[in-house]
mmCIF file of the N, C-alpha and C atoms, coordinates in Angstrom:
data_MODEL
# 
_entry.id   MODEL 
# 
loop_
_atom_site.group_PDB 
_atom_site.id 
_atom_site.type_symbol 
_atom_site.label_atom_id 
_atom_site.label_alt_id 
_atom_site.label_comp_id 
_atom_site.label_asym_id 
_atom_site.label_entity_id 
_atom_site.label_seq_id 
_atom_site.pdbx_PDB_ins_code 
_atom_site.Cartn_x 
_atom_site.Cartn_y 
_atom_site.Cartn_z 
_atom_site.occupancy 
_atom_site.B_iso_or_equiv 
_atom_site.pdbx_formal_charge 
_atom_site.auth_seq_id 
_atom_site.auth_comp_id 
_atom_site.auth_asym_id 
_atom_site.auth_atom_id 
_atom_site.pdbx_PDB_model_num 
ATOM 1   N N  . MET A 1 1  ? 26.971  20.105  -22.564 1.00 0.00 ? 1  MET A N  1 
ATOM 2   C CA . MET A 1 1  ? 27.318  18.684  -22.259 1.00 0.00 ? 1  MET A CA 1 
ATOM 3   C C  . MET A 1 1  ? 26.675  18.771  -20.862 1.00 0.00 ? 1  MET A C  1 
ATOM 4   N N  . GLY A 1 2  ? 27.276  19.274  -19.807 1.00 0.00 ? 2  GLY A N  1 
ATOM 5   C CA . GLY A 1 2  ? 26.747  19.064  -18.283 1.00 0.00 ? 2  GLY A CA 1 
ATOM 6   C C  . GLY A 1 2  ? 25.076  19.081  -17.965 1.00 0.00 ? 2  GLY A C  1 
ATOM 7   N N  . THR A 1 3  ? 24.315  19.909  -18.624 1.00 0.00 ? 3  THR A N  1 
ATOM 8   C CA . THR A 1 3  ? 22.968  19.870  -18.321 1.00 0.00 ? 3  THR A CA 1 
ATOM 9   C C  . THR A 1 3  ? 22.272  18.776  -18.920 1.00 0.00 ? 3  THR A C  1 
ATOM 10  N N  . ALA A 1 4  ? 22.778  18.087  -20.014 1.00 0.00 ? 4  ALA A N  1 
ATOM 11  C CA . ALA A 1 4  ? 22.273  17.283  -20.629 1.00 0.00 ? 4  ALA A CA 1 
ATOM 12  C C  . ALA A 1 4  ? 22.584  15.852  -19.784 1.00 0.00 ? 4  ALA A C  1 
ATOM 13  N N  . ARG A 1 5  ? 23.296  16.041  -19.084 1.00 0.00 ? 5  ARG A N  1 
ATOM 14  C CA . ARG A 1 5  ? 24.121  14.183  -18.218 1.00 0.00 ? 5  ARG A CA 1 
ATOM 15  C C  . ARG A 1 5  ? 23.152  14.681  -17.190 1.00 0.00 ? 5  ARG A C  1 
ATOM 16  N N  . LEU A 1 6  ? 23.116  15.939  -16.225 1.00 0.00 ? 6  LEU A N  1 
ATOM 17  C CA . LEU A 1 6  ? 22.452  16.466  -15.363 1.00 0.00 ? 6  LEU A CA 1 
ATOM 18  C C  . LEU A 1 6  ? 20.841  15.596  -15.614 1.00 0.00 ? 6  LEU A C  1 
ATOM 19  N N  . LEU A 1 7  ? 20.430  16.645  -16.868 1.00 0.00 ? 7  LEU A N  1 
ATOM 20  C CA . LEU A 1 7  ? 19.085  16.071  -17.089 1.00 0.00 ? 7  LEU A CA 1 
ATOM 21  C C  . LEU A 1 7  ? 18.771  14.276  -17.049 1.00 0.00 ? 7  LEU A C  1 
ATOM 22  N N  . ALA A 1 8  ? 19.721  13.894  -18.032 1.00 0.00 ? 8  ALA A N  1 
ATOM 23  C CA . ALA A 1 8  ? 19.066  12.492  -17.764 1.00 0.00 ? 8  ALA A CA 1 
ATOM 24  C C  . ALA A 1 8  ? 19.595  11.613  -16.660 1.00 0.00 ? 8  ALA A C  1 
ATOM 25  N N  . SER A 1 9  ? 20.338  12.129  -15.536 1.00 0.00 ? 9  SER A N  1 
ATOM 26  C CA . SER A 1 9  ? 20.260  11.812  -14.563 1.00 0.00 ? 9  SER A CA 1 
ATOM 27  C C  . SER A 1 9  ? 19.391  11.855  -13.825 1.00 0.00 ? 9  SER A C  1 
ATOM 28  N N  . ALA A 1 10 ? 18.506  12.963  -13.383 1.00 0.00 ? 10 ALA A N  1 
ATOM 29  C CA . ALA A 1 10 ? 17.508  13.117  -12.861 1.00 0.00 ? 10 ALA A CA 1 
ATOM 30  C C  . ALA A 1 10 ? 16.250  12.613  -13.464 1.00 0.00 ? 10 ALA A C  1 
ATOM 31  N N  . ILE A 1 11 ? 16.452  12.272  -14.949 1.00 0.00 ? 11 ILE A N  1 
ATOM 32  C CA . ILE A 1 11 ? 14.920  11.107  -15.299 1.00 0.00 ? 11 ILE A CA 1 
ATOM 33  C C  . ILE A 1 11 ? 15.271  9.590   -14.838 1.00 0.00 ? 11 ILE A C  1 
ATOM 34  N N  . SER A 1 12 ? 16.386  9.285   -14.825 1.00 0.00 ? 12 SER A N  1 
ATOM 35  C CA . SER A 1 12 ? 16.873  7.648   -14.209 1.00 0.00 ? 12 SER A CA 1 
ATOM 36  C C  . SER A 1 12 ? 16.281  7.479   -13.378 1.00 0.00 ? 12 SER A C  1 
ATOM 37  N N  . GLY A 1 13 ? 17.090  8.729   -12.153 1.00 0.00 ? 13 GLY A N  1 
ATOM 38  C CA . GLY A 1 13 ? 16.661  8.547   -10.801 1.00 0.00 ? 13 GLY A CA 1 
ATOM 39  C C  . GLY A 1 13 ? 15.166  8.772   -10.629 1.00 0.00 ? 13 GLY A C  1 
ATOM 40  N N  . GLY A 1 14 ? 13.888  9.603   -11.370 1.00 0.00 ? 14 GLY A N  1 
ATOM 41  C CA . GLY A 1 14 ? 13.078  9.258   -10.946 1.00 0.00 ? 14 GLY A CA 1 
ATOM 42  C C  . GLY A 1 14 ? 12.309  8.519   -10.924 1.00 0.00 ? 14 GLY A C  1 
ATOM 43  N N  . PHE A 1 15 ? 12.945  7.537   -12.726 1.00 0.00 ? 15 PHE A N  1 
ATOM 44  C CA . PHE A 1 15 ? 12.456  5.825   -12.822 1.00 0.00 ? 15 PHE A CA 1 
ATOM 45  C C  . PHE A 1 15 ? 12.779  5.334   -11.530 1.00 0.00 ? 15 PHE A C  1 
ATOM 46  N N  . LYS A 1 16 ? 14.049  5.156   -11.060 1.00 0.00 ? 16 LYS A N  1 
ATOM 47  C CA . LYS A 1 16 ? 14.058  4.215   -10.065 1.00 0.00 ? 16 LYS A CA 1 
ATOM 48  C C  . LYS A 1 16 ? 13.567  4.601   -8.714  1.00 0.00 ? 16 LYS A C  1 
ATOM 49  N N  . MET A 1 17 ? 13.453  5.705   -8.450  1.00 0.00 ? 17 MET A N  1 
ATOM 50  C CA . MET A 1 17 ? 12.367  6.602   -7.169  1.00 0.00 ? 17 MET A CA 1 
ATOM 51  C C  . MET A 1 17 ? 10.967  6.105   -7.516  1.00 0.00 ? 17 MET A C  1 
ATOM 52  N N  . MET A 1 18 ? 10.220  5.661   -8.515  1.00 0.00 ? 18 MET A N  1 
ATOM 53  C CA . MET A 1 18 ? 8.774   5.126   -8.821  1.00 0.00 ? 18 MET A CA 1 
ATOM 54  C C  . MET A 1 18 ? 8.822   3.746   -8.715  1.00 0.00 ? 18 MET A C  1 
ATOM 55  N N  . ALA A 1 19 ? 10.047  2.851   -9.348  1.00 0.00 ? 19 ALA A N  1 
ATOM 56  C CA . ALA A 1 19 ? 9.986   1.450   -9.137  1.00 0.00 ? 19 ALA A CA 1 
ATOM 57  C C  . ALA A 1 19 ? 10.145  1.289   -7.777  1.00 0.00 ? 19 ALA A C  1 
ATOM 58  N N  . LYS A 1 20 ? 10.687  1.907   -7.413  1.00 0.00 ? 20 LYS A N  1 
ATOM 59  C CA . LYS A 1 20 ? 11.131  1.565   -5.662  1.00 0.00 ? 20 LYS A CA 1 
ATOM 60  C C  . LYS A 1 20 ? 10.159  1.653   -4.481  1.00 0.00 ? 20 LYS A C  1 
ATOM 61  N N  . ALA A 1 21 ? 8.772   2.702   -4.938  1.00 0.00 ? 21 ALA A N  1 
ATOM 62  C CA . ALA A 1 21 ? 7.946   2.757   -4.655  1.00 0.00 ? 21 ALA A CA 1 
ATOM 63  C C  . ALA A 1 21 ? 6.732   2.032   -5.194  1.00 0.00 ? 21 ALA A C  1 
ATOM 64  N N  . TYR A 1 22 ? 6.620   1.633   -6.042  1.00 0.00 ? 22 TYR A N  1 
ATOM 65  C CA . TYR A 1 22 ? 5.719   0.178   -6.622  1.00 0.00 ? 22 TYR A CA 1 
ATOM 66  C C  . TYR A 1 22 ? 6.037   -0.671  -5.828  1.00 0.00 ? 22 TYR A C  1 
ATOM 67  N N  . MET A 1 23 ? 7.437   -0.948  -6.107  1.00 0.00 ? 23 MET A N  1 
ATOM 68  C CA . MET A 1 23 ? 7.716   -2.318  -4.881  1.00 0.00 ? 23 MET A CA 1 
ATOM 69  C C  . MET A 1 23 ? 7.357   -2.147  -3.650  1.00 0.00 ? 23 MET A C  1 
ATOM 70  N N  . ALA A 1 24 ? 7.792   -1.367  -2.780  1.00 0.00 ? 24 ALA A N  1 
ATOM 71  C CA . ALA A 1 24 ? 7.222   -0.979  -1.253  1.00 0.00 ? 24 ALA A CA 1 
ATOM 72  C C  . ALA A 1 24 ? 5.610   -0.908  -1.403  1.00 0.00 ? 24 ALA A C  1 
ATOM 73  N N  . ILE A 1 25 ? 5.091   -0.338  -2.150  1.00 0.00 ? 25 ILE A N  1 
ATOM 74  C CA . ILE A 1 25 ? 3.288   -0.789  -2.191  1.00 0.00 ? 25 ILE A CA 1 
ATOM 75  C C  . ILE A 1 25 ? 2.953   -1.973  -2.461  1.00 0.00 ? 25 ILE A C  1 
ATOM 76  N N  . ARG A 1 26 ? 3.455   -2.829  -3.341  1.00 0.00 ? 26 ARG A N  1 
ATOM 77  C CA . ARG A 1 26 ? 3.548   -4.119  -3.352  1.00 0.00 ? 26 ARG A CA 1 
ATOM 78  C C  . ARG A 1 26 ? 3.670   -4.890  -2.389  1.00 0.00 ? 26 ARG A C  1 
ATOM 79  N N  . ARG A 1 27 ? 4.827   -4.962  -1.647  1.00 0.00 ? 27 ARG A N  1 
ATOM 80  C CA . ARG A 1 27 ? 4.918   -5.428  -0.519  1.00 0.00 ? 27 ARG A CA 1 
ATOM 81  C C  . ARG A 1 27 ? 4.167   -5.368  0.425   1.00 0.00 ? 27 ARG A C  1 
ATOM 82  N N  . GLY A 1 28 ? 3.725   -3.781  0.649   1.00 0.00 ? 28 GLY A N  1 
ATOM 83  C CA . GLY A 1 28 ? 3.075   -3.431  2.015   1.00 0.00 ? 28 GLY A CA 1 
ATOM 84  C C  . GLY A 1 28 ? 1.610   -4.262  1.540   1.00 0.00 ? 28 GLY A C  1 
ATOM 85  N N  . LYS A 1 29 ? 1.035   -4.713  0.120   1.00 0.00 ? 29 LYS A N  1 
ATOM 86  C CA . LYS A 1 29 ? -0.500  -4.999  0.250   1.00 0.00 ? 29 LYS A CA 1 
ATOM 87  C C  . LYS A 1 29 ? -0.407  -6.523  0.545   1.00 0.00 ? 29 LYS A C  1 
ATOM 88  N N  . GLY A 1 30 ? 1.138   -7.226  0.166   1.00 0.00 ? 30 GLY A N  1 
ATOM 89  C CA . GLY A 1 30 ? 1.236   -8.472  0.745   1.00 0.00 ? 30 GLY A CA 1 
ATOM 90  C C  . GLY A 1 30 ? 1.129   -8.222  1.845   1.00 0.00 ? 30 GLY A C  1 
ATOM 91  N N  . GLN A 1 31 ? 2.022   -7.834  2.839   1.00 0.00 ? 31 GLN A N  1 
ATOM 92  C CA . GLN A 1 31 ? 1.897   -7.661  4.421   1.00 0.00 ? 31 GLN A CA 1 
ATOM 93  C C  . GLN A 1 31 ? 0.504   -7.339  5.014   1.00 0.00 ? 31 GLN A C  1 
ATOM 94  N N  . VAL A 1 32 ? -0.452  -6.714  4.072   1.00 0.00 ? 32 VAL A N  1 
ATOM 95  C CA . VAL A 1 32 ? -1.878  -6.274  4.941   1.00 0.00 ? 32 VAL A CA 1 
ATOM 96  C C  . VAL A 1 32 ? -2.346  -7.911  4.522   1.00 0.00 ? 32 VAL A C  1 
ATOM 97  N N  . LYS A 1 33 ? -2.204  -8.164  3.589   1.00 0.00 ? 33 LYS A N  1 
ATOM 98  C CA . LYS A 1 33 ? -3.044  -9.491  3.065   1.00 0.00 ? 33 LYS A CA 1 
ATOM 99  C C  . LYS A 1 33 ? -2.619  -11.119 4.248   1.00 0.00 ? 33 LYS A C  1 
ATOM 100 N N  . ASP A 1 34 ? -0.948  -10.662 4.286   1.00 0.00 ? 34 ASP A N  1 
ATOM 101 C CA . ASP A 1 34 ? -1.049  -11.716 5.109   1.00 0.00 ? 34 ASP A CA 1 
ATOM 102 C C  . ASP A 1 34 ? -1.319  -11.367 6.870   1.00 0.00 ? 34 ASP A C  1 
ATOM 103 N N  . GLY A 1 35 ? -1.588  -10.045 7.039   1.00 0.00 ? 35 GLY A N  1 
ATOM 104 C CA . GLY A 1 35 ? -1.738  -9.874  8.214   1.00 0.00 ? 35 GLY A CA 1 
ATOM 105 C C  . GLY A 1 35 ? -3.201  -9.842  8.603   1.00 0.00 ? 35 GLY A C  1 
ATOM 106 N N  . ALA A 1 36 ? -4.041  -9.687  7.462   1.00 0.00 ? 36 ALA A N  1 
ATOM 107 C CA . ALA A 1 36 ? -5.502  -9.978  7.570   1.00 0.00 ? 36 ALA A CA 1 
ATOM 108 C C  . ALA A 1 36 ? -5.945  -11.799 7.565   1.00 0.00 ? 36 ALA A C  1 
ATOM 109 N N  . LYS A 1 37 ? -4.801  -12.250 7.375   1.00 0.00 ? 37 LYS A N  1 
ATOM 110 C CA . LYS A 1 37 ? -5.156  -14.208 7.372   1.00 0.00 ? 37 LYS A CA 1 
ATOM 111 C C  . LYS A 1 37 ? -4.978  -14.040 8.923   1.00 0.00 ? 37 LYS A C  1 
ATOM 112 N N  . THR A 1 38 ? -3.581  -13.913 9.599   1.00 0.00 ? 38 THR A N  1 
ATOM 113 C CA . THR A 1 38 ? -3.585  -13.965 10.509  1.00 0.00 ? 38 THR A CA 1 
ATOM 114 C C  . THR A 1 38 ? -4.727  -13.630 11.913  1.00 0.00 ? 38 THR A C  1 
ATOM 115 N N  . PHE A 1 39 ? -5.006  -12.287 11.467  1.00 0.00 ? 39 PHE A N  1 
ATOM 116 C CA . PHE A 1 39 ? -5.737  -11.762 12.167  1.00 0.00 ? 39 PHE A CA 1 
ATOM 117 C C  . PHE A 1 39 ? -7.370  -12.200 12.396  1.00 0.00 ? 39 PHE A C  1 
ATOM 118 N N  . TYR A 1 40 ? -7.373  -13.235 11.242  1.00 0.00 ? 40 TYR A N  1 
ATOM 119 C CA . TYR A 1 40 ? -8.970  -14.006 11.131  1.00 0.00 ? 40 TYR A CA 1 
ATOM 120 C C  . TYR A 1 40 ? -8.520  -15.642 11.945  1.00 0.00 ? 40 TYR A C  1 
ATOM 121 N N  . GLU A 1 41 ? -7.372  -15.774 11.087  1.00 0.00 ? 41 GLU A N  1 
ATOM 122 C CA . GLU A 1 41 ? -7.154  -16.984 12.462  1.00 0.00 ? 41 GLU A CA 1 
ATOM 123 C C  . GLU A 1 41 ? -6.876  -16.881 13.909  1.00 0.00 ? 41 GLU A C  1 
ATOM 124 N N  . LYS A 1 42 ? -6.685  -15.523 14.248  1.00 0.00 ? 42 LYS A N  1 
ATOM 125 C CA . LYS A 1 42 ? -6.837  -15.367 15.795  1.00 0.00 ? 42 LYS A CA 1 
ATOM 126 C C  . LYS A 1 42 ? -8.337  -15.097 16.061  1.00 0.00 ? 42 LYS A C  1 
ATOM 127 N N  . LEU A 1 43 ? -8.459  -14.585 15.774  1.00 0.00 ? 43 LEU A N  1 
ATOM 128 C CA . LEU A 1 43 ? -10.228 -14.518 15.799  1.00 0.00 ? 43 LEU A CA 1 
ATOM 129 C C  . LEU A 1 43 ? -11.233 -15.765 15.467  1.00 0.00 ? 43 LEU A C  1 
ATOM 130 N N  . GLN A 1 44 ? -10.524 -16.732 14.861  1.00 0.00 ? 44 GLN A N  1 
ATOM 131 C CA . GLN A 1 44 ? -11.328 -17.682 14.692  1.00 0.00 ? 44 GLN A CA 1 
ATOM 132 C C  . GLN A 1 44 ? -10.956 -18.700 16.215  1.00 0.00 ? 44 GLN A C  1 
ATOM 133 N N  . GLU A 1 45 ? -9.715  -18.497 16.756  1.00 0.00 ? 45 GLU A N  1 
ATOM 134 C CA . GLU A 1 45 ? -9.414  -19.352 17.949  1.00 0.00 ? 45 GLU A CA 1 
ATOM 135 C C  . GLU A 1 45 ? -10.019 -18.676 18.966  1.00 0.00 ? 45 GLU A C  1 
ATOM 136 N N  . GLN A 1 46 ? -10.656 -17.821 18.709  1.00 0.00 ? 46 GLN A N  1 
ATOM 137 C CA . GLN A 1 46 ? -11.265 -16.768 20.246  1.00 0.00 ? 46 GLN A CA 1 
ATOM 138 C C  . GLN A 1 46 ? -12.766 -17.022 20.438  1.00 0.00 ? 46 GLN A C  1 
ATOM 139 N N  . GLY A 1 47 ? -12.742 -17.843 19.376  1.00 0.00 ? 47 GLY A N  1 
ATOM 140 C CA . GLY A 1 47 ? -14.103 -18.109 19.620  1.00 0.00 ? 47 GLY A CA 1 
ATOM 141 C C  . GLY A 1 47 ? -15.109 -17.324 18.546  1.00 0.00 ? 47 GLY A C  1 
ATOM 142 N N  . ILE A 1 48 ? -14.696 -16.481 17.800  1.00 0.00 ? 48 ILE A N  1 
ATOM 143 C CA . ILE A 1 48 ? -15.574 -15.418 16.950  1.00 0.00 ? 48 ILE A CA 1 
ATOM 144 C C  . ILE A 1 48 ? -16.244 -16.241 16.050  1.00 0.00 ? 48 ILE A C  1 
ATOM 145 N N  . PRO A 1 49 ? -17.816 -16.175 15.978  1.00 0.00 ? 49 PRO A N  1 
ATOM 146 C CA . PRO A 1 49 ? -18.290 -16.586 14.710  1.00 0.00 ? 49 PRO A CA 1 
ATOM 147 C C  . PRO A 1 49 ? -17.441 -16.851 13.236  1.00 0.00 ? 49 PRO A C  1 
ATOM 148 N N  . GLN A 1 50 ? -17.869 -17.331 12.596  1.00 0.00 ? 50 GLN A N  1 
ATOM 149 C CA . GLN A 1 50 ? -16.887 -17.425 11.221  1.00 0.00 ? 50 GLN A CA 1 
ATOM 150 C C  . GLN A 1 50 ? -17.560 -15.972 10.272  1.00 0.00 ? 50 GLN A C  1 
ATOM 151 N N  . ASP A 1 51 ? -18.715 -16.119 10.165  1.00 0.00 ? 51 ASP A N  1 
ATOM 152 C CA . ASP A 1 51 ? -19.092 -14.479 9.506   1.00 0.00 ? 51 ASP A CA 1 
ATOM 153 C C  . ASP A 1 51 ? -18.696 -13.639 10.041  1.00 0.00 ? 51 ASP A C  1 
ATOM 154 N N  . VAL A 1 52 ? -18.755 -13.122 11.155  1.00 0.00 ? 52 VAL A N  1 
ATOM 155 C CA . VAL A 1 52 ? -18.542 -12.510 12.001  1.00 0.00 ? 52 VAL A CA 1 
ATOM 156 C C  . VAL A 1 52 ? -16.821 -12.001 12.048  1.00 0.00 ? 52 VAL A C  1 
ATOM 157 N N  . ALA A 1 53 ? -16.007 -13.038 12.143  1.00 0.00 ? 53 ALA A N  1 
ATOM 158 C CA . ALA A 1 53 ? -14.844 -12.640 12.024  1.00 0.00 ? 53 ALA A CA 1 
ATOM 159 C C  . ALA A 1 53 ? -14.474 -12.136 10.455  1.00 0.00 ? 53 ALA A C  1 
ATOM 160 N N  . LYS A 1 54 ? -15.118 -12.755 9.409   1.00 0.00 ? 54 LYS A N  1 
ATOM 161 C CA . LYS A 1 54 ? -14.866 -12.352 8.118   1.00 0.00 ? 54 LYS A CA 1 
ATOM 162 C C  . LYS A 1 54 ? -15.069 -11.084 7.588   1.00 0.00 ? 54 LYS A C  1 
ATOM 163 N N  . GLU A 1 55 ? -16.078 -10.499 8.439   1.00 0.00 ? 55 GLU A N  1 
ATOM 164 C CA . GLU A 1 55 ? -16.612 -9.400  8.174   1.00 0.00 ? 55 GLU A CA 1 
ATOM 165 C C  . GLU A 1 55 ? -15.505 -7.813  8.831   1.00 0.00 ? 55 GLU A C  1 
ATOM 166 N N  . ILE A 1 56 ? -15.225 -8.548  10.352  1.00 0.00 ? 56 ILE A N  1 
ATOM 167 C CA . ILE A 1 56 ? -14.227 -8.135  10.843  1.00 0.00 ? 56 ILE A CA 1 
ATOM 168 C C  . ILE A 1 56 ? -12.664 -7.640  10.037  1.00 0.00 ? 56 ILE A C  1 
ATOM 169 N N  . THR A 1 57 ? -12.451 -8.923  9.663   1.00 0.00 ? 57 THR A N  1 
ATOM 170 C CA . THR A 1 57 ? -11.316 -8.902  8.930   1.00 0.00 ? 57 THR A CA 1 
ATOM 171 C C  . THR A 1 57 ? -11.455 -8.188  7.507   1.00 0.00 ? 57 THR A C  1 
ATOM 172 N N  . SER A 1 58 ? -12.243 -8.548  6.899   1.00 0.00 ? 58 SER A N  1 
ATOM 173 C CA . SER A 1 58 ? -12.735 -7.308  5.785   1.00 0.00 ? 58 SER A CA 1 
ATOM 174 C C  . SER A 1 58 ? -12.864 -5.825  5.741   1.00 0.00 ? 58 SER A C  1 
ATOM 175 N N  . MET A 1 59 ? -13.011 -5.657  6.875   1.00 0.00 ? 59 MET A N  1 
ATOM 176 C CA . MET A 1 59 ? -12.765 -4.194  7.292   1.00 0.00 ? 59 MET A CA 1 
ATOM 177 C C  . MET A 1 59 ? -11.477 -3.576  7.798   1.00 0.00 ? 59 MET A C  1 
ATOM 178 N N  . TYR A 1 60 ? -10.571 -4.656  8.189   1.00 0.00 ? 60 TYR A N  1 
ATOM 179 C CA . TYR A 1 60 ? -9.057  -4.454  8.545   1.00 0.00 ? 60 TYR A CA 1 
ATOM 180 C C  . TYR A 1 60 ? -8.485  -4.523  7.436   1.00 0.00 ? 60 TYR A C  1 
ATOM 181 N N  . THR A 1 61 ? -8.676  -5.167  6.121   1.00 0.00 ? 61 THR A N  1 
ATOM 182 C CA . THR A 1 61 ? -8.432  -5.223  4.935   1.00 0.00 ? 61 THR A CA 1 
ATOM 183 C C  . THR A 1 61 ? -8.036  -4.250  4.126   1.00 0.00 ? 61 THR A C  1 
ATOM 184 N N  . GLU A 1 62 ? -9.710  -3.809  3.883   1.00 0.00 ? 62 GLU A N  1 
ATOM 185 C CA . GLU A 1 62 ? -10.254 -2.657  3.260   1.00 0.00 ? 62 GLU A CA 1 
ATOM 186 C C  . GLU A 1 62 ? -9.621  -1.492  3.909   1.00 0.00 ? 62 GLU A C  1 
ATOM 187 N N  . SER A 1 63 ? -9.178  -1.357  5.373   1.00 0.00 ? 63 SER A N  1 
ATOM 188 C CA . SER A 1 63 ? -8.368  0.070   5.796   1.00 0.00 ? 63 SER A CA 1 
ATOM 189 C C  . SER A 1 63 ? -7.071  -0.214  5.265   1.00 0.00 ? 63 SER A C  1 
ATOM 190 N N  . GLY A 1 64 ? -6.618  -1.192  5.072   1.00 0.00 ? 64 GLY A N  1 
ATOM 191 C CA . GLY A 1 64 ? -5.222  -1.071  5.138   1.00 0.00 ? 64 GLY A CA 1 
ATOM 192 C C  . GLY A 1 64 ? -4.991  -0.996  3.560   1.00 0.00 ? 64 GLY A C  1 
ATOM 193 N N  . MET A 1 65 ? -5.614  -1.908  2.285   1.00 0.00 ? 65 MET A N  1 
ATOM 194 C CA . MET A 1 65 ? -5.931  -1.388  1.261   1.00 0.00 ? 65 MET A CA 1 
ATOM 195 C C  . MET A 1 65 ? -5.964  -0.014  0.566   1.00 0.00 ? 65 MET A C  1 
ATOM 196 N N  . GLU A 1 66 ? -7.018  0.813   0.887   1.00 0.00 ? 66 GLU A N  1 
ATOM 197 C CA . GLU A 1 66 ? -7.218  1.897   0.676   1.00 0.00 ? 66 GLU A CA 1 
ATOM 198 C C  . GLU A 1 66 ? -6.213  2.901   1.272   1.00 0.00 ? 66 GLU A C  1 
ATOM 199 N N  . PHE A 1 67 ? -5.479  2.532   2.210   1.00 0.00 ? 67 PHE A N  1 
ATOM 200 C CA . PHE A 1 67 ? -4.278  3.597   2.800   1.00 0.00 ? 67 PHE A CA 1 
ATOM 201 C C  . PHE A 1 67 ? -3.185  3.165   1.360   1.00 0.00 ? 67 PHE A C  1 
ATOM 202 N N  . LEU A 1 68 ? -2.950  1.926   0.985   1.00 0.00 ? 68 LEU A N  1 
ATOM 203 C CA . LEU A 1 68 ? -2.118  1.920   0.028   1.00 0.00 ? 68 LEU A CA 1 
ATOM 204 C C  . LEU A 1 68 ? -2.490  1.843   -1.430  1.00 0.00 ? 68 LEU A C  1 
ATOM 205 N N  . SER A 1 69 ? -3.499  2.312   -2.018  1.00 0.00 ? 69 SER A N  1 
ATOM 206 C CA . SER A 1 69 ? -3.778  2.945   -3.291  1.00 0.00 ? 69 SER A CA 1 
ATOM 207 C C  . SER A 1 69 ? -3.262  3.851   -3.125  1.00 0.00 ? 69 SER A C  1 
ATOM 208 N N  . ILE A 1 70 ? -2.687  3.849   -4.953  1.00 0.00 ? 70 ILE A N  1 
ATOM 209 C CA . ILE A 1 70 ? -2.214  4.708   -5.509  1.00 0.00 ? 70 ILE A CA 1 
ATOM 210 C C  . ILE A 1 70 ? -2.761  5.896   -5.781  1.00 0.00 ? 70 ILE A C  1 
ATOM 211 N N  . ARG A 1 71 ? -4.326  5.450   -6.196  1.00 0.00 ? 71 ARG A N  1 
ATOM 212 C CA . ARG A 1 71 ? -5.180  6.566   -6.449  1.00 0.00 ? 71 ARG A CA 1 
ATOM 213 C C  . ARG A 1 71 ? -5.308  7.381   -5.156  1.00 0.00 ? 71 ARG A C  1 
ATOM 214 N N  . LYS A 1 72 ? -5.151  7.045   -3.828  1.00 0.00 ? 72 LYS A N  1 
ATOM 215 C CA . LYS A 1 72 ? -5.235  7.331   -2.883  1.00 0.00 ? 72 LYS A CA 1 
ATOM 216 C C  . LYS A 1 72 ? -4.550  8.448   -2.040  1.00 0.00 ? 72 LYS A C  1 
ATOM 217 N N  . MET A 1 73 ? -3.291  7.859   -2.521  1.00 0.00 ? 73 MET A N  1 
ATOM 218 C CA . MET A 1 73 ? -1.816  8.731   -2.768  1.00 0.00 ? 73 MET A CA 1 
ATOM 219 C C  . MET A 1 73 ? -1.985  9.889   -3.353  1.00 0.00 ? 73 MET A C  1 
ATOM 220 N N  . MET A 1 74 ? -2.674  9.992   -4.476  1.00 0.00 ? 74 MET A N  1 
ATOM 221 C CA . MET A 1 74 ? -2.273  11.224  -5.754  1.00 0.00 ? 74 MET A CA 1 
ATOM 222 C C  . MET A 1 74 ? -3.098  11.899  -5.129  1.00 0.00 ? 74 MET A C  1 
ATOM 223 N N  . GLN A 1 75 ? -4.693  11.617  -4.201  1.00 0.00 ? 75 GLN A N  1 
ATOM 224 C CA . GLN A 1 75 ? -5.628  12.948  -4.026  1.00 0.00 ? 75 GLN A CA 1 
ATOM 225 C C  . GLN A 1 75 ? -5.039  13.073  -3.341  1.00 0.00 ? 75 GLN A C  1 
ATOM 226 N N  . LEU A 1 76 ? -3.967  12.119  -1.919  1.00 0.00 ? 76 LEU A N  1 
ATOM 227 C CA . LEU A 1 76 ? -3.858  13.232  -1.174  1.00 0.00 ? 76 LEU A CA 1 
ATOM 228 C C  . LEU A 1 76 ? -2.570  14.073  -1.451  1.00 0.00 ? 76 LEU A C  1 
ATOM 229 N N  . ALA A 1 77 ? -1.783  13.977  -2.421  1.00 0.00 ? 77 ALA A N  1 
ATOM 230 C CA . ALA A 1 77 ? -1.010  14.800  -3.165  1.00 0.00 ? 77 ALA A CA 1 
ATOM 231 C C  . ALA A 1 77 ? -1.442  16.211  -3.517  1.00 0.00 ? 77 ALA A C  1 
ATOM 232 N N  . SER A 1 78 ? -2.027  16.089  -4.319  1.00 0.00 ? 78 SER A N  1 
ATOM 233 C CA . SER A 1 78 ? -2.973  16.830  -4.612  1.00 0.00 ? 78 SER A CA 1 
ATOM 234 C C  . SER A 1 78 ? -3.537  17.604  -3.579  1.00 0.00 ? 78 SER A C  1 
ATOM 235 N N  . GLN A 1 79 ? -4.405  17.392  -2.725  1.00 0.00 ? 79 GLN A N  1 
ATOM 236 C CA . GLN A 1 79 ? -4.487  18.533  -1.626  1.00 0.00 ? 79 GLN A CA 1 
ATOM 237 C C  . GLN A 1 79 ? -3.703  18.908  -1.291  1.00 0.00 ? 79 GLN A C  1 
ATOM 238 N N  . PHE A 1 80 ? -2.160  18.701  -1.092  1.00 0.00 ? 80 PHE A N  1 
ATOM 239 C CA . PHE A 1 80 ? -1.045  19.220  -0.367  1.00 0.00 ? 80 PHE A CA 1 
ATOM 240 C C  . PHE A 1 80 ? -1.067  20.411  -1.427  1.00 0.00 ? 80 PHE A C  1 
ATOM 241 N N  . ASN A 1 81 ? -0.846  20.258  -2.158  1.00 0.00 ? 81 ASN A N  1 
ATOM 242 C CA . ASN A 1 81 ? -0.760  21.483  -3.549  1.00 0.00 ? 81 ASN A CA 1 
ATOM 243 C C  . ASN A 1 81 ? -2.124  22.141  -3.543  1.00 0.00 ? 81 ASN A C  1 
ATOM 244 N N  . ASP A 1 82 ? -2.700  22.043  -3.385  1.00 0.00 ? 82 ASP A N  1 
ATOM 245 C CA . ASP A 1 82 ? -4.298  23.036  -3.135  1.00 0.00 ? 82 ASP A CA 1 
ATOM 246 C C  . ASP A 1 82 ? -3.912  24.117  -2.263  1.00 0.00 ? 82 ASP A C  1 
# 
């Protein structure tokens, strides 16, 4: 009886951890988008041309989104496993 309870607790804890990790990633992506918008606005205030500011901002956003990619995290985790 104790083994079944332990197993159920481990499974439910795993689901909770996955849900919290997913929500943290979602929040992080939202923060990257908000930061990119602010960054773009600040570049515009400094007189950077619009097309250059968009390019710089897209590089900033791309690197942040790549860091928060679940696929990228899985690739990193598999590298640690090897």
